[in-house]
C-alpha positions in Angstrom: 116.3 116.1 79.2 115.8 114.4 75.9 114.2 111.0 76.1 115.9 108.3 74.2 113.5 106.8 71.7 115.6 103.7 71.6 114.4 101.4 74.4 114.8 97.7 75.0 112.0 95.5 73.7 108.8 96.0 75.7 107.4 92.9 77.4 104.1 94.4 78.5 100.6 94.8 77.3 97.5 96.7 78.4 94.3 94.9 79.4 91.6 95.0 82.0 92.3 92.6 84.8 89.6 90.4 86.2 90.5 87.9 89.0 88.3 84.9 88.7 87.1 82.8 91.7 90.1 80.5 91.5 92.6 83.3 91.6 90.8 85.1 94.4 91.1 82.0 96.5 94.8 81.6 95.8 95.9 85.2 96.6 95.3 87.4 99.6 96.3 91.0 100.3 99.6 91.5 102.0 98.0 93.0 105.1 96.4 89.8 106.0 98.9 87.4 104.5 101.7 88.7 106.8 100.3 87.0 109.8 99.4 83.8 108.0 101.7 80.8 108.4 103.4 79.6 105.3 102.3 76.3 103.8 104.8 74.0 105.3 104.5 71.3 102.6 107.6 70.9 100.6 107.7 72.7 97.4 108.9 71.0 94.3 110.7 72.2 91.2 109.6 71.7 87.7 111.2 72.6 84.4 109.2 74.7 82.1 108.2 73.0 78.9 107.5 76.1 76.9 111.0 77.4 77.0 114.5 76.1 76.9 115.8 76.4 80.4 118.8 74.1 80.2 121.6 75.2 82.5 124.5 76.5 80.5 127.9 76.6 82.1 128.8 80.1 83.3 132.2 81.1 81.9 134.6 82.6 84.4 133.6 86.3 84.4 135.3 88.8 86.7 132.5 91.3 86.0 129.5 89.1 86.9 126.9 90.6 89.3 124.5 88.0 90.8 121.2 89.4 92.1 119.2 87.5 94.6 115.5 87.9 95.6 112.1 88.4 94.2 110.8 88.4 90.6 107.1 89.3 90.0 104.5 90.9 87.8 103.7 94.6 88.4 100.2 95.7 87.2 100.4 99.4 86.6 97.2 101.4 85.9 96.9 102.8 82.4 95.7 106.1 84.0 97.6 108.0 86.7 96.0 109.6 89.7 93.2 107.0 90.2 92.6 104.3 92.7 93.0 100.6 91.7 89.2 100.3 91.6 88.9 103.2 89.3 91.6 102.2 86.9 90.3 101.4 83.4 93.0 98.8 82.8 96.5 97.8 83.7 99.9 97.5 82.0 101.5 94.2 82.8 105.2 94.6 83.5 107.9 92.4 84.9 109.3 93.6 88.2 111.0 92.8 91.5 113.9 95.0 92.7 116.8 92.4 92.4 115.6 91.3 89.0 115.3 94.9 87.9 118.9 95.5 88.9 120.0 92.4 87.0 118.3 93.5 83.8 119.5 97.1 84.3 123.1 95.8 84.4 122.6 93.6 81.3 120.9 96.4 79.4 124.0 98.6 80.0 126.2 95.9 78.5 127.3 94.3 81.8 127.1 90.7 82.9 124.4 89.7 85.4 122.6 86.6 86.8 119.4 86.2 88.9 118.7 83.7 91.6 115.2 83.4 92.9 111.9 81.4 92.6 108.7 81.9 90.7 105.6 79.7 90.2 105.4 76.9 87.7 102.8 79.0 85.9 102.5 81.1 82.8 103.7 84.2 84.6 106.7 82.4 86.0 107.8 81.0 82.7 107.2 84.4 81.1 109.5 86.1 83.6 112.2 83.5 83.1 112.0 84.1 79.4 112.2 87.9 79.8 115.4 87.6 81.8 116.8 85.4 79.1 115.8 87.8 76.3 117.5 90.6 78.3 120.8 88.7 78.5 120.5 87.9 82.2 121.6 84.4 83.2 118.5 82.7 84.6 120.0 79.3 85.4 119.7 80.1 89.1 115.9 80.3 88.9 113.6 77.7 90.4 109.9 76.9 89.8 107.5 76.0 92.5 104.5 73.8 91.7 102.6 74.6 94.9 102.7 78.4 94.9 102.1 81.0 92.2 104.3 83.8 91.0 103.9 87.0 93.0 101.7 89.9 91.7 101.8 93.5 92.7 99.2 96.1 91.7 100.7 99.6 91.7 98.6 102.8 92.2 100.2 105.7 90.4 99.7 109.2 91.9 99.6 112.2 89.6 103.3 112.8 90.3 104.3 109.2 89.5 104.8 108.1 93.1 103.4 104.7 94.0 101.4 102.7 96.5 101.4 98.9 96.4 98.9 96.1 96.8 100.7 92.7 96.9 99.3 89.2 96.2 101.5 86.6 98.0 100.1 84.1 100.5 102.6 82.7 100.1 104.1 83.4 96.6 106.8 81.2 95.1 109.6 83.6 95.9 109.0 83.1 99.6 109.6 79.4 99.3 113.1 79.2 97.9 115.2 76.9 100.1 118.9 76.7 100.8 119.1 73.4 99.0 117.9 75.1 95.8 120.7 77.6 95.7 123.1 77.6 92.8 126.2 78.0 94.9 128.5 77.6 91.9 126.9 80.6 90.3 127.2 82.7 93.4 130.9 81.9 93.8 131.6 83.1 90.2 130.3 86.6 91.0 132.3 89.7 91.7 129.3 91.4 93.3 126.4 89.7 95.1 123.3 92.0 95.3 120.2 91.6 97.4 117.3 93.3 99.2 115.3 92.7 102.3 112.0 91.3 101.1 113.6 87.8 101.0 114.2 88.1 104.7 110.6 88.3 105.7 109.6 84.7 105.9 111.1 81.2 106.0 112.4 79.2 104.2 113.6 82.1 101.9 115.2 83.9 104.8 117.5 81.0 105.6 118.3 80.7 101.9 119.1 84.4 101.7 121.5 84.1 104.7 123.2 81.0 103.3 123.7 82.7 99.9 125.3 85.7 101.6 127.6 83.5 103.5 128.6 81.7 100.3 129.2 85.0 98.5 131.2 86.4 101.4 133.4 83.3 101.6 134.0 83.5 97.9 135.3 87.1 98.2 132.3 88.8 96.6 131.4 92.4 97.2 128.1 92.4 99.1 125.6 95.0 97.9 122.4 95.7 99.9 119.4 97.8 99.0 116.8 97.3 101.8 114.0 98.5 99.5 111.4 98.7 102.3 107.9 97.5 101.5 106.2 97.9 104.9 102.9 96.2 104.0 104.7 92.9 103.4 106.2 92.8 107.0 104.2 91.7 110.0 104.9 95.0 111.7 107.1 98.1 111.4 109.3 96.8 114.3 109.7 93.4 112.5 110.8 95.3 109.4 113.3 97.4 111.3 114.8 94.3 113.0 114.8 92.2 109.8 116.5 94.9 107.7 119.1 95.7 110.4 119.9 92.1 111.1 122.2 91.9 108.1 123.2 95.6 108.0 126.8 95.2 109.3 127.6 92.5 106.7 127.3 94.6 103.6 130.1 96.3 101.7 127.7 98.7 99.8 124.3 99.9 101.1 121.8 102.2 99.4 119.3 104.0 101.7 116.7 106.7 101.3 116.6 110.3 102.6 118.4 110.5 105.9 120.3 113.5 107.1 124.1 113.5 107.6 123.9 113.0 111.3 121.7 109.9 111.1 123.9 108.5 108.3 127.1 108.9 110.2 125.9 107.9 113.7 123.3 105.2 112.9 123.9 103.8 109.4 127.6 103.8 108.6 129.4 100.8 110.1 133.1 99.9 110.2 133.0 97.2 107.5 131.2 99.4 105.0 133.0 100.6 101.9 130.3 102.8 100.4 126.9 104.1 101.8 124.6 105.9 99.3 121.5 108.0 100.1 119.3 108.6 97.1 117.1 111.6 96.9 115.1 111.1 93.7 115.4 114.0 91.3 117.8 115.8 93.6 120.5 113.2 93.1 122.4 111.3 95.8 124.8 111.6 98.6 127.8 109.3 99.1 129.8 108.3 102.2 133.1 106.4 102.5 135.6 106.2 105.3 137.7 108.9 103.7 135.2 111.3 102.1 131.6 112.2 101.4 129.7 114.5 99.1 126.7 114.9 96.9 126.0 114.4 93.1 123.2 116.3 91.6 120.3 114.6 89.8 118.4 115.6 86.7 114.9 116.9 86.6 112.4 115.0 84.4 108.7 114.7 84.2 108.0 111.5 86.2 105.5 109.1 84.8 106.2 106.2 87.0 108.9 106.0 89.7 108.8 102.2 89.8 112.4 100.9 89.2 114.2 104.2 89.5 116.2 103.2 92.5 116.9 99.8 90.9 118.1 101.5 87.7 120.4 103.7 89.9 121.8 100.6 91.6 122.3 98.8 88.3 124.2 101.7 86.9 126.5 101.9 89.8 127.1 98.2 90.2 127.8 97.9 86.5 130.6 100.5 87.0 131.9 98.7 90.1 132.0 95.3 88.5 134.6 96.7 86.1 136.4 98.7 88.8 135.7 97.3 92.3 137.9 99.9 94.0 136.1 102.8 92.5 134.8 103.9 95.9 138.4 104.8 96.9 138.8 107.4 94.1 136.3 110.3 94.7 136.4 111.6 91.1 135.8 108.1 89.6 133.0 107.5 92.2 131.3 110.8 91.4 131.4 110.1 87.6 129.9 106.7 88.3 127.2 108.2 90.4 126.4 110.8 87.8 125.9 107.9 85.4 123.7 106.1 87.9 121.6 109.2 88.5 120.9 109.4 84.8 119.9 105.8 84.7 117.3 106.5 87.3 116.0 109.6 85.6 115.4 107.9 82.3 113.5 105.0 84.0 110.9 107.3 85.5 109.8 108.6 82.1 108.0 105.4 81.2 105.5 103.1 83.0 106.8 99.9 84.5 110.3 98.9 85.7 112.1 96.5 83.4 110.5 97.9 80.2 111.8 101.4 81.1 115.4 100.5 82.1 117.9 102.4 79.8 120.6 101.2 77.4 124.1 102.6 77.8 123.7 104.6 74.7 120.6 106.3 76.1 122.4 107.3 79.3 125.5 108.6 77.4 123.3 110.7 75.3 122.0 112.8 78.2 125.5 112.7 79.9 127.0 114.9 77.2 127.9 118.1 78.8 126.8 117.0 82.3 129.2 117.2 85.3 129.0 115.7 88.7 128.4 119.0 90.6 
């Protein structure tokens, strides 16, 4: 596959990372933080002074996709196949699955917004500005003065696969409250997209459930990508229970690598419009009430798989925002999934998630001559 040389502007840099004493005291590894109680003091919101964050009125937009959840900084080693301790430096890149999806949609020319919380710190303001620069409506963002923006250090194996070390104890995204939700923005969406990390701890869990209820009552399509990050949960059983607790409310679900029997007996539910099972470079499988099948992927040399699934979801939701009944027409659905597969393939050829998300032109370039076999 030809890589497109035309990328979105890169919001990353390379530098050695040294955590000073103050940072070490503020952040702890996820393995220990999962059992710690959240700081119950009320968080407050502050407006950044370094950027213009005035709320602008959202025009009625039938194609709007609102993404809810975490927004953080990924630190990706400049060298692959080494441990975090051995890495000579890190590339700083914005990330967080729901935010990745929002940027992915906007970069494809769609309309998207993000709702979530970051710290009232330099990283938080930077992330808000990055969303704005990528044409994502960031008016639903909140800034916490008592907790910092989440960080994730990502170990890249030789094949581009990842292992994560998270710094959130708690991070600002975990402290979003129901009272801080921009319900008007949610109600304007055609699609409301979310993951499961925001279900791990209160008060964000309650905010997540309230946002889903608002979206459902407004007639939005509910899109769910569980995006399991086991080290962030107290236990594997807690992760299973948390992820499944909202399973039957979604209209669209993306899952990973289950066989057909498991999909049809365990994962598909009566209210579901579309269930997707992604298989990396092998493509994806799709299941509706009336048909199911497979769409092949494209083989590329993977540099970093961070954000590949989010690029796939963004590609599909961008198509569904324009044609919400696409899941009822198998040919249209297969074409949309072919497009989404190519979005994911392009993303893995560069380090970082948001910096690597493709433009529509880049995807169309590699779609020439491709068919949804």
